[in-house]
Each structure stands twice: as structure tokens, then as C-alpha cells.
C-alpha positions in Angstrom: 23.3 37.2 -16.4 20.7 39.2 -18.4 17.1 39.0 -17.1 14.3 39.4 -19.5 11.0 41.1 -18.7 8.9 38.0 -19.6 9.4 34.4 -18.4 10.6 32.1 -21.1 8.2 29.4 -21.9 10.9 26.7 -22.2 10.0 23.1 -22.4 12.8 20.8 -21.3 12.7 17.9 -23.8 14.1 15.0 -21.7 12.2 15.7 -18.5 9.6 13.3 -20.0 11.9 10.4 -19.2 11.9 11.3 -15.5 8.1 11.3 -15.4 7.8 8.1 -17.4 10.3 6.4 -15.1 8.2 7.4 -12.0 5.0 6.2 -13.7 6.3 2.8 -14.7 8.0 2.1 -11.4 4.6 2.6 -9.7 2.7 0.5 -12.3 5.3 -2.3 -12.0 5.0 -2.2 -8.2 1.2 -2.4 -8.2 0.9 -5.0 -11.0 3.9 -7.2 -10.1 4.6 -6.4 -6.5 6.5 -9.5 -5.8 8.9 -9.0 -8.7 9.3 -5.2 -8.1 8.9 -4.9 -4.3 10.6 -1.4 -4.2 8.6 0.1 -7.1 6.7 2.3 -4.7 9.7 4.7 -4.9 8.2 5.8 -8.2 6.0 8.1 -6.2 9.1 9.7 -4.7 10.5 10.3 -8.2 7.2 12.2 -9.0 7.6 14.1 -5.7 11.2 15.1 -6.4 10.4 16.2 -9.9 7.4 18.3 -8.8 9.4 20.0 -6.1 12.1 20.8 -8.7 9.8 21.9 -11.5 7.5 24.1 -9.3 10.3 25.8 -7.5 12.2 26.4 -10.8 9.1 28.0 -12.3 8.8 30.2 -9.3 12.4 31.4 -10.0 11.5 32.0 -13.7 8.4 34.1 -12.7 10.4 36.2 -10.2 13.3 36.7 -12.7 10.8 38.0 -15.3 8.6 40.2 -13.2 10.3 40.6 -9.9 7.3 39.1 -8.1 5.5 35.8 -7.5 1.7 35.8 -7.9 0.3 33.4 -5.3 -3.3 33.5 -6.7 -2.1 32.6 -10.2 0.0 29.8 -8.8 -2.9 28.3 -6.9 -5.2 28.6 -9.9 -2.7 26.7 -12.1 -2.3 24.0 -9.6 -6.1 23.7 -9.2 -6.7 23.3 -13.0 -3.9 20.8 -13.3 -4.9 18.6 -10.3 -8.6 18.9 -9.5 -10.5 18.4 -12.8 -8.6 15.2 -13.7 -9.2 13.8 -10.2 -12.9 14.5 -10.3 -13.2 13.0 -13.7 -11.3 9.9 -12.8 -13.6 9.2 -9.8 -16.7 9.6 -12.0 -15.4 7.3 -14.7 -14.2 4.6 -12.3 -17.5 4.3 -10.4 -19.5 2.4 -13.1 -16.7 -0.2 -13.2 -17.4 -1.1 -9.5 -20.5 -2.9 -10.7 -18.1 -5.6 -12.1 -17.2 -6.7 -8.5 -19.0 -7.3 -5.2 -20.3 -4.6 -2.9 -17.4 -5.1 -0.5 -15.2 -3.0 -2.8 -17.5 0.1 -2.5 -18.0 -0.2 1.3 -17.8 3.3 2.7 -17.0 4.7 -0.8 -18.5 8.1 0.1 -15.8 8.6 2.8 -13.1 7.6 0.4 -14.3 10.0 -2.3 -14.7 12.8 0.3 -11.1 12.2 1.5 -9.8 12.2 -2.1 -11.6 15.4 -3.0 -10.6 17.0 0.3 -6.9 16.0 -0.2 -6.8 14.2 3.1 -6.6 10.6 2.0 -3.2 10.2 3.6 -4.5 11.0 7.0 -7.8 9.2 6.4 -5.7 6.0 5.7 -3.6 6.6 8.8 -6.8 7.0 10.9 -8.5 3.9 9.5 -5.4 1.8 9.6 -5.1 1.6 5.8 -2.0 0.2 4.2 -0.9 -0.9 0.7 0.6 -4.0 2.3 -2.1 -5.5 4.5 -5.6 -4.6 3.2 -7.3 -7.6 1.9 -9.9 -5.4 0.3 -8.0 -2.2 -0.6 -9.6 1.2 -0.8 -10.2 2.1 -4.5 -8.9 5.6 -4.0 -6.1 4.9 -1.5 -3.5 6.0 -4.1 -4.8 9.6 -3.8 -2.8 9.8 -0.6 0.1 11.1 -2.8 -2.1 13.9 -4.2 -2.9 14.9 -0.6 0.8 15.2 0.2 1.5 17.0 -3.0 -1.4 19.5 -2.5 -0.2 20.2 1.1 3.3 21.0 -0.3 1.9 23.3 -3.0 -0.3 25.2 -0.5 2.3 25.7 2.2 5.4 26.1 -0.1 3.5 28.5 -2.4 2.6 30.7 0.5 6.1 30.7 2.0 7.7 31.5 -1.3 5.2 34.3 -1.8 6.3 35.8 1.6 10.0 35.4 0.7 9.4 37.1 -2.7 7.8 40.1 -1.0 10.5 40.3 1.7 13.3 40.2 -0.9 12.4 43.7 -2.2 13.7 45.1 1.1 17.2 43.9 0.2 19.2 46.6 -1.6 20.5 45.9 -5.1 19.1 45.3 -8.6 16.9 42.4 -9.9 20.0 40.3 -10.5 21.2 40.5 -6.9 17.7 40.0 -5.6 17.3 36.8 -7.6 20.6 35.5 -6.3 19.5 36.2 -2.7 16.1 34.7 -3.5 17.8 31.5 -4.6 20.0 31.4 -1.5 17.1 31.7 0.8 15.1 29.0 -1.0 18.1 26.7 -0.9 18.5 27.2 2.8 14.9 26.8 3.7 14.4 23.8 1.4 17.5 22.0 2.9 16.2 22.6 6.4 12.8 21.3 5.6 14.2 18.3 3.8 16.4 17.4 6.7 13.7 17.8 9.2 11.4 15.6 7.2 14.0 12.9 6.9 14.8 13.0 10.6 11.1 12.9 11.3 10.6 9.8 9.2 13.6 8.1 10.9 12.4 8.8 14.4 8.8 8.1 13.7 9.6 4.8 12.0 11.6 3.4 14.9 9.9 0.4 16.4 7.1 0.2 13.8 6.2 -3.0 12.0 3.6 -1.2 9.8 5.3 1.9 8.4 2.1 3.3 6.9 1.9 6.2 9.4 5.3 7.6 8.4 4.8 6.7 4.7 1.5 8.5 4.4 2.2 11.5 6.6 2.8 14.9 4.8 5.3 15.8 7.5 7.6 12.8 7.2 7.2 12.2 3.5 7.7 15.8 2.1 11.5 15.6 1.9 11.5 14.5 -1.8 9.8 17.8 -2.7 12.3 19.9 -0.8 15.3 17.9 -2.2 13.8 18.7 -5.6 13.5 22.4 -4.6 17.2 22.4 -3.5 18.1 21.0 -6.9 16.2 23.8 -8.6 18.2 26.5 -6.8 21.5 25.2 -8.3 20.0 24.3 -11.8 16.6 25.5 -13.0 14.4 25.5 -16.1 14.5 28.8 -17.9 16.5 30.9 -15.5 19.8 29.2 -14.8 22.5 30.3 -12.4 25.6 31.5 -14.1 27.7 28.9 -12.4 25.5 26.1 -13.7 25.5 27.5 -17.3 29.3 27.7 -17.2 29.6 24.2 -15.8 27.4 22.8 -18.6 29.4 24.7 -21.2 32.8 23.7 -20.0 32.5 20.2 -18.5 29.5 18.4 -20.0 28.8 16.7 -23.2 25.6 14.9 -24.4 27.1 11.4 -23.9 28.1 12.3 -20.3 24.6 13.6 -19.7 23.1 10.4 -21.1 25.4 8.3 -19.0 24.3 10.2 -15.9 20.6 9.6 -16.7 21.3 6.0 -17.5 23.2 5.4 -14.3 20.5 7.0 -12.2 17.8 5.0 -14.0 19.7 1.7 -13.4 20.1 2.7 -9.7 16.4 3.2 -9.5 15.8 -0.2 -11.1 18.1 -1.9 -8.6 16.2 -0.2 -5.8 13.0 -1.5 -7.3 14.2 -5.1 -7.0 15.8 -4.7 -3.5 13.8 -2.3 -1.3 11.0 -3.7 0.9 8.0 -1.7 2.1 8.1 -3.4 5.5 11.9 -3.1 6.0 13.2 -0.5 8.5 16.1 0.4 6.2 13.6 1.9 3.7 12.6 4.6 6.2 14.3 6.9 5.3 17.6 5.6 3.8 16.2 3.6 0.8 13.7 6.4 0.0 16.4 9.1 0.3 18.6 7.2 -2.0 15.8 6.9 -4.6 15.2 10.7 -4.4 18.9 11.4 -4.9 18.9 9.2 -8.0 15.8 10.9 -9.3 17.6 14.3 -8.7 20.6 13.0 -10.7 18.2 11.9 -13.5 16.6 15.4 -13.5 19.9 17.1 -13.6 21.1 14.9 -16.5 17.9 15.6 -18.5 18.4 19.4 -18.0 22.0 19.2 -19.2 21.0 16.9 -22.2 18.4 19.5 -23.2 21.2 22.1 -23.6 23.5 19.7 -25.4 20.9 18.5 -28.0 19.5 21.7 -29.5 18.8 20.1 -32.9 17.3 16.9 -31.6 13.6 16.6 -31.2 12.1 14.5 -28.4 10.1 11.5 -29.7 6.4 12.0 -29.8 5.8 8.9 -27.7 7.9 10.3 -24.8 5.8 13.5 -24.7 2.5 11.5 -24.9 3.5 9.2 -22.0 4.6 12.1 -19.9 1.5 14.1 -20.6 -0.7 11.2 -19.6 1.3 10.2 -16.5 -0.7 12.0 -13.9 -4.1 10.8 -15.1 -2.8 7.3 -15.7 -1.7 7.3 -12.0 -5.3 8.3 -11.1 -7.0 5.6 -13.1 -4.7 2.6 -12.8 -5.1 1.7 -9.1 -8.9 1.4 -8.9 -9.1 -0.2 -12.3 -6.5 -2.7 -11.3 -8.2 -3.6 -8.0 -11.4 -4.2 -9.9 -9.9 -6.2 -12.9 -7.6 -8.3 -10.7 -10.6 -9.8 -9.0 -12.2 -10.7 -12.3 -9.3 -12.1 -14.3 -5.7 -13.3 -14.1 -3.1 -10.8 -13.0 -1.5 -10.5 -16.4 -4.8 -9.7 -18.2 -5.8 -7.3 -15.3 -2.5 -5.4 -15.9 -3.1 -5.2 -19.7 -6.7 -4.0 -19.4 -5.8 -1.5 -16.7 -2.9 -0.1 -18.7 -4.9 0.2 -21.9 -8.0 1.8 -20.3 -5.9 4.1 -18.1 -4.1 5.6 -21.0 -7.3 5.9 -23.0 -9.1 7.8 -20.2 -5.9 9.8 -19.4 -5.6 11.0 -23.0 -9.3 11.9 -23.0 -8.8 13.9 -19.8 -5.5 15.6 -20.7 -6.2 16.5 -24.4 -9.9 17.2 -24.3 -11.5 17.8 -20.9 -8.7 19.6 -19.0 -8.2 22.3 -21.7 -11.9 23.0 -22.0 -12.3 23.3 -18.2 -9.4 25.9 -18.3 -11.0 27.8 -21.1 -8.7 26.6 -23.9 -9.4 24.5 -27.0 -9.0 20.8 -26.7 -7.7 18.1 -29.0 -9.7 15.3 -30.5 -7.9 12.9 -32.9 -5.6 15.7 -33.9 -8.3 18.3 -34.4 -8.8 21.4 -32.3 -12.1 21.3 -30.5 -13.8 24.4 -29.1 -16.0 24.4 -26.0 -19.2 25.2 -27.9 -19.0 22.1 -30.1 -18.4 19.6 -27.2 -20.2 21.3 -24.3 -23.5 19.5 -24.6 -22.3 15.9 -25.1 -19.6 16.4 -22.4 -22.1 17.9 -20.0 -24.5 15.0 -20.6 -21.7 12.5 -20.0 -20.5 14.1 -16.8 -24.2 14.4 -15.6 -24.7 10.7 -16.2 -21.5 9.8 -14.4 -22.6 12.0 -11.5 -25.9 10.1 -11.3 -24.2 6.7 -11.3 -21.7 7.9 -8.6 -24.4 9.3 -6.4 -26.5 6.2 -6.7 -23.6 3.9 -6.0 -22.5 5.9 -3.0 -26.1 6.0 -1.6 -26.5 2.2 -1.9 -23.0 1.3 -0.8 -22.8 -0.8 2.4 -21.4 0.8 5.5 -19.7 -2.4 6.4 -18.3 -5.1 4.1 -19.2 -8.8 4.5 -15.7 -9.5 5.8 -15.9 -6.7 8.3 -19.4 -7.8 9.4 -18.3 -11.4 9.8 -15.2 -10.5 11.8 -17.2 -8.1 13.9 -19.7 -10.8 14.8 -16.9 -13.3 15.4 -15.3 -10.7 17.7 -18.5 -10.3 19.7 -18.8 -14.0 20.2 -15.1 -14.2 21.2 -15.6 -11.4 23.8 -18.6 -13.2 25.2 -16.5 -16.4 25.5 -13.8 -14.4 27.1 -15.9 -14.1 30.3 -16.0 -17.9 30.5 -12.3 -18.2 29.6 -11.5 -15.8 32.5 -13.6 -18.0 34.8 -11.7 -21.1 33.5 -8.4 -19.4 34.3 -9.4 -18.8 37.9 -10.6 -22.4 38.3 -7.5 -23.8 36.7 -5.4 -22.1 39.4 -7.2 -23.8 42.3 -8.2 -27.1 40.9 -7.6 -29.4 37.9 -10.3 -29.2 35.3 -13.3 -31.5 35.8 -14.3 -33.8 32.9 -17.1 -32.2 30.9 -20.4 -33.8 30.7 -21.2 -35.1 27.3 -23.4 -33.0 25.2 -25.0 -35.3 22.6 -26.1 -32.4 20.4 -22.5 -31.1 20.0 -20.0 -33.7 21.0 -21.3 -36.9 19.5 -18.4 -39.0 18.4 -18.3 -39.5 14.6 -15.7 -39.9 11.9 -14.5 -36.3 12.3 -14.0 -36.6 16.1 -10.3 -36.9 17.0 -11.1 -38.1 20.5 -11.9 -41.7 19.5 -8.2 -41.9 18.3 -6.7 -40.2 21.2 -5.1 -42.1 24.1 -4.1 -39.0 26.0 -2.0 -40.8 28.5 0.9 -38.3 28.5 -1.5 -35.4 28.7 -3.4 -36.9 31.7 -0.2 -37.6 33.4 1.0 -34.0 33.0 -2.5 -32.8 34.0 -3.1 -30.8 30.8 -6.6 -29.6 30.1 -8.3 -31.9 27.6 -9.6 -30.6 24.3 -8.4 -28.3 21.6 -7.0 -24.7 21.8 -7.3 -23.0 18.4 -5.2 -19.8 18.0 -6.0 -18.1 14.7 -6.1 -14.9 12.6 -8.9 -13.2 10.7 -9.8 -16.3 8.7 -10.3 -18.3 11.9 -12.2 -15.4 13.5 -14.6 -15.2 10.5 -15.5 -18.9 10.9 -15.3 -19.3 14.7 -19.1 -19.5 15.2 -19.1 -22.6 13.0 -15.7 -23.9 14.1 -16.3 -24.2 17.9 -19.4 -26.4 17.8 -18.0 -28.5 14.9 -14.6 -29.3 16.4 -15.1 -31.4 19.5 -14.2 -29.7 22.8 -12.6 -26.7 21.1 -11.9 -23.2 22.3 -11.0 -20.6 19.7 -9.0 -17.4 20.2 -8.7 -15.5 17.0 -7.9 -11.9 16.0 -7.6 -10.0 12.7 -4.1 -9.4 11.3 -2.5 -11.7 13.9 1.0 -12.8 13.2 3.1 -15.7 14.5 4.7 -13.7 17.3 1.3 -12.6 18.6 0.1 -16.2 18.3 3.1 -17.2 20.5 2.0 -14.6 23.0 -1.5 -16.0 23.2 -0.1 -19.5 23.6 2.2 -18.5 26.4 -0.5 -16.6 28.3 -2.9 -19.7 28.1 0.0 -21.9 29.1 0.8 -19.7 32.1 -2.9 -19.8 33.2 -3.1 -23.6 32.7 -5.9 -23.2 30.1 -3.9 -24.3 27.1 -5.5 -27.6 26.0 -3.8 -30.8 25.0 -4.2 -30.1 21.3 -2.8 -26.7 20.1 -3.8 -25.6 16.6 -2.0 -22.6 15.1 -4.0 -21.1 12.3 -1.8 -18.1 11.6 0.4 -17.2 8.7 -1.4 -15.1 6.0 0.1 -12.0 7.5 3.6 -13.5 7.9 6.6 -11.2 8.3 10.2 -12.0 7.3 10.9 -13.7 10.6 8.2 -16.4 10.1 10.7 -19.3 10.5 12.2 -17.9 13.7 8.7 -17.3 15.2 7.5 -20.8 14.3 10.5 -22.3 15.9 9.8 -20.2 19.0 6.3 -21.7 19.3 7.7 -25.2 18.9 10.4 -24.6 21.6 8.2 -22.9 24.2 5.2 -25.3 24.0 5.3 -27.5 27.2 5.6 -31.3 27.0 2.5 -33.4 26.5 0.9 -31.1 24.0 0.2 -32.1 20.4 0.8 -29.3 18.0 -1.0 -28.7 14.7 0.1 -26.1 12.2 -2.7 -24.9 9.8 -0.8 -23.8 6.6 -2.0 -20.4 5.3 -3.7 -19.7 2.0 -3.9 -16.6 -0.1 -5.2 -16.9 -3.7 -2.9 -14.0 -4.9 0.3 -15.3 -3.2 3.2 -16.4 -5.2 6.2 -18.5 -4.3 8.1 -15.4 -3.1 5.5 -14.4 -0.5 6.2 -15.0 3.2 2.9 -16.9 3.7 3.8 -19.3 0.9 7.3 -19.8 2.4 5.8 -20.4 5.8 3.6 -23.1 4.5 6.5 -24.8 2.8 8.5 -24.6 6.0 5.7 -26.0 8.2 5.3 -29.0 5.9 8.9 -30.0 6.8 8.3 -30.0 10.5 6.6 -33.4 11.1 9.7 -35.2 9.8 11.7 -33.6 12.5 9.1 -33.5 15.3 6.8 -36.6 15.7 4.4 -34.6 17.8 3.7 -32.0 15.1 1.0 -32.4 12.5 0.1 -30.3 9.4 -3.5 -29.3 8.6 -2.8 -28.3 5.0 -5.3 -25.5 4.3 -2.8 -24.1 1.9 -3.2 -27.2 -0.4 -6.8 -28.0 0.2 -8.3 -24.5 -0.2 -7.1 -24.0 -3.8 -8.9 -27.2 -4.8 -12.2 -25.5 -4.0 -12.1 -22.1 -5.9 -15.8 -21.8 -5.6 -15.5 -21.0 -1.9 -13.5 -17.8 -2.8 -15.4 -16.6 -5.8 -15.9 -12.8 -5.4 -13.9 -12.6 -2.2 -10.4 -11.3 -1.5 -9.0 -14.8 -2.0 -8.2 -15.3 1.7 -11.5 -15.1 3.5 -14.7 -16.8 2.4 -17.1 -14.2 3.7 -19.1 -16.5 6.0 -20.0 -19.0 3.2 -21.3 -22.2 4.7 -19.2 -24.2 2.2 -16.1 -22.4 3.4 -17.0 -23.0 7.0 -17.4 -26.7 6.4 -14.2 -27.0 4.5 -12.2 -25.1 7.0 -13.6 -27.2 9.9 -12.9 -30.4 8.0 -9.3 -29.5 7.5 -8.9 -28.8 11.2 -10.6 -32.0 12.2 -8.5 -34.1 9.8 -5.4 -32.5 11.3 -6.6 -33.3 14.8 -7.4 -36.9 13.9 -3.8 -37.3 12.5 -2.4 -35.6 15.6 -4.4 -37.9 17.9 -2.6 -40.9 16.6 0.8 -39.3 17.5 2.5 -38.9 20.8 2.6 -35.6 22.6 5.7 -33.4 22.9 8.2 -35.5 24.9 9.7 -34.3 28.2 13.4 -33.9 28.6 13.6 -37.3 30.3 11.9 -38.9 27.3 
């Protein structure tokens, strides 16, 4: 193979389709997550393509000059990644005034993490997740930039060392290039395998896979699989064996078929993979990366087989804008989805993302790099646009600084849950005392407190005969076991539900509610009425866990299930399915009652205006409505018998 003195500036025509595929998988996942639950693998398509392209260009540079210039490599990566990132943050900040201040809580830390390329570890440290944040961070999506930048820094340095060491190997440039490819192949394969094994081991036993998903160590294998592919294919400098293989065995239709099959495989994964499923880590993601690699290989072959076919302009435009669209789409979607329907939010997000991305890619980025930009098809020099562009960026900097300076350090939701947690901790002292007393003597009847426990139409006690509970010596009253919604309203709930004790915790799931119930039951502090207000965070085993609560509750108790509500939930969500399942239970179990928050809450949308659609941020109207639904459920339960004994 003849090696030229200068690297060929070869643009592979059909690579655009790979980048477009990655972009639209990500957009589909974020816009319509229930329809495309596996669309998050679009990020892995990007990763694999980056690993392939960057390593291929390293080979091209080495083939042309016999060296790899690390400083130039870092400079190119900086100009490609950093200016668009900074611009996207500045442009997004004015849009935050369309929503409440909860969405900019701690925004300074988010911006610092994004600019410092440590968002992935920032999210791990703060417990962030795409799956369970009710108020997601606006710049959480920059976790992928952090992983990518870590790869560029470390891989660039290692390849630089290898390129220097290769000169000690005897032989000409051709032999050195072959050896260089072999070394990169071996190291890339080792790193890819180590990362895959790390994700597998690190993901074992996890229910929230964010730590292994966000980590650069466990999520770098797509880059290295792409790098492995580059050693056997390439961009400008192709191995002789690959060139021969293309010439002898491949045709354009076969290359198209390979790309189409890989694309269909990625679509199937988009419909089937689940972020919270153990199979995804790493098997599903590795499969997605291999399909992406097949698509890349098909595109490279198709380029060779279609010398007289031009790539459509639209493909190039979409691919050029893909990186910046990724930067803009997530924060804009978070903002718009809280102001309008999901469909319109997706439309506005897409339109504005491409508009801002084109402005960034064709005008701002070239000017920052010292080249001429494009504006409506015309070349624009730095001199003609410097003043207005500087004024625009200065204005955006002022808005960003003002917004960050005035952003709350704690959201209304966090503050409400924090205060509720303090009250619950204080009550925990009394609960511990009750536990001790319950072990030595049956509970004494409480004295009436006219200010809190006056019987009225909302008091279940006037309907409750309690004969079975008294016979079984169950503590009278109500035990409410809830999640973050209950925790947020517990200060109102306890005094407005007669003789109630609340145990609530954020992100609580049914299995954890079962654990709380069993602990109270063991300590003889579980009261006659048991209200389970958990379900917003339901996992796939919701039915099994609900049945476990039913089976393990002791006789005499009356069980009330509070159905969950999430404004954004669709019929395919576990929380919705749990609510439907719970509504079937009273027909089978006469001692079970439904407090239907899932049906009552959407009838009062004003309670959730400006919130995440799950919590009501301490609003008095929300507190009253929530307590009313609980009380109505208790009144219905009071008219029913308790759980029968085996003899009954």
C-alpha cells in the first residue's frame, strides 16, 4: 500500500446516516420514552462512531506524517466541543424564566459540572437519574460529553505514546503503520472488554443502574469497540485486506442491506430494552454498539461503491447539527413539557434545537476557530459579525449570571420533603417509645383532644365497630405508610386524619413499604387501619409486591391502597398499571379499600400547576385534597370487616 505524505481529507458520504440514527434514537427516547424505552442506546451509537472516527483519523495522520501531534488533536477537540457547549448553556438560560424556580435550583453547580466535564460523576454523587428525577437537571444530558472528553484526553495521550514508541521498531513507514494498527487493536480490545466486565460486575444487585451507566470506566466500551473497528477498516488509510475484501466481495446493494439490517436491529432494541432491566447492563448495550459498528462498516463500504452518487444535502445538514441539537434538546424539552402538551413540546424543542444548532455550527463555531462562517448561504467574516455577536453573548452572560445568582439553593419540593423528614424524625422518638411500651403492655386508650380529634363527617371512627381489632388487641388508629408525596404533606395529614401516624420516605417503593409494615407489625405498633400510599416509583414487580403486602398483613387489620398519580404517566407506566391492579382488589378481598388518588387528583389540575405533576409543593389545596381522599378511604374501610383469621 502506497502512503502519501499528506493525509487525505476524505469525507465519507454515508456516515451521516449513522449520526442521524443516534440523534433520532435519543430524541425519540426523551420525547416518547414509553414508546421507545430503549432509545437511550442512541448515545452508544454516538460513542461507537466517535471512537471509530477519532482513531481512524489518528491512523490517517500517522500514515501521512509518521507522527501523531497530541497538541493539535486536543485543540481540534476543544474547538469542536467546548464553544457549542458554552453557547448552548447561554442560550438556554433565558428560557428558564418560562417555568418555576424549581428548575434552576442549584443551576450554578450544574453549569460548573457541565463546563468541567464531570456531569456524569456529579449525577452519581447527587443521586441523579434519567428515570427517577421528578425535576430533572437541565444539563444532566452533558454526562455523555464528560465520558467522551475523558476518552479523548486519555486515549489521545496513550496513542501519542504509542506513536512515539513505534519508531523504535525496525522497518519502513508501511511496517510501522501495520504494527501501530495491531497495537491499537489489542489495547482497544482489552479496554473494551474490561469496561464491559466492569459494567456487568458493577451492575449486579443494583435497582438503579445510574452509577454504571454514568461512569466513564464502565461506559467507555463503545468508544473502544469503535476503535477496534477502525483498525480493520478506517477512513482515508485502509488496510490492504479491507480494500481487497471490498473490491472482491461487496456490492452497493449488499452494503445497503447491511446498514438497513443494523438499523432495523437498533429499532428493535429501541422498543425492547429497558433502562431499569439488568439485561441491559451490559448485554443490551453491547448489542446496540455491535449493530452501530455494522452500520458504520456498511457506510464505509457504500462510500467506496457509490463514487458517482452524491449524498443528499439534508443528510449532511442533519449530521452537521447533530451534536448541537443534542446539547439543546434536553433542557428545552424539560422546559416546554411543563408548559404545553408533550407533542407540542417535542415539536417546539425540535424546531428550536435545529435552529440554534445551525446558528452554532455554521456561524459561531467557524468564527471562534478563526474561519469564515456561513449565514443564509453567504460567507461571513469575523469583522462583519464580531460586534453584534459579542453583544449577544455579553447579554446572554448577564442573564446567565443573574439567573445563577438568584437561583434557589433548594427547590420547593426538596424543602417540603426536608421539613417533613425533620418532623418524621422527631416523631420517631415517640414511635420508639411506643414500641417499647407495646412490648410490655397493651396500648392505653388515648384521651380525646377536642382540638384535633373532634368527630365530624371526615372521621372514620364513628363508622368503625372495631370488634375484631379489639379482640386481636391491635393498636387502634391509622398507620399511613407513604412515599415522597405523603412525606410532603405529612404535617397537614397527621392532624387531619384522626389518630394517624405517618411513616413516609422519598422514592419509597412497594417492597420498602412492605418492610416498614412488617417492622411495625413485629413491634406491635401497626395500627388497625393500614394505608399504603406508595406506587409512583413502581418497578416491574409491582403486582408481586402488592400481593406480598396483602398476604403478610395480620388478621384484624383493614387495608387501604392509595392509588398513585403522575400527570405525565401513560397507560404503559408501572404506576398506572399498579393503580388499575389495586382497583381490582376489593372485589376479591372484602377487607381491602381503595382511596383513589389516581382518579381524584387529575380532576383538580390547579393543584399541580407549575409542579412536576406528582407533588403539589406544599399547596394548601393539595394538602386538603390528599387528606380528604385518605379520609374517604378510611370511612369506606371502617364499614368493612377486618382481615379474617384462618378460622374465619
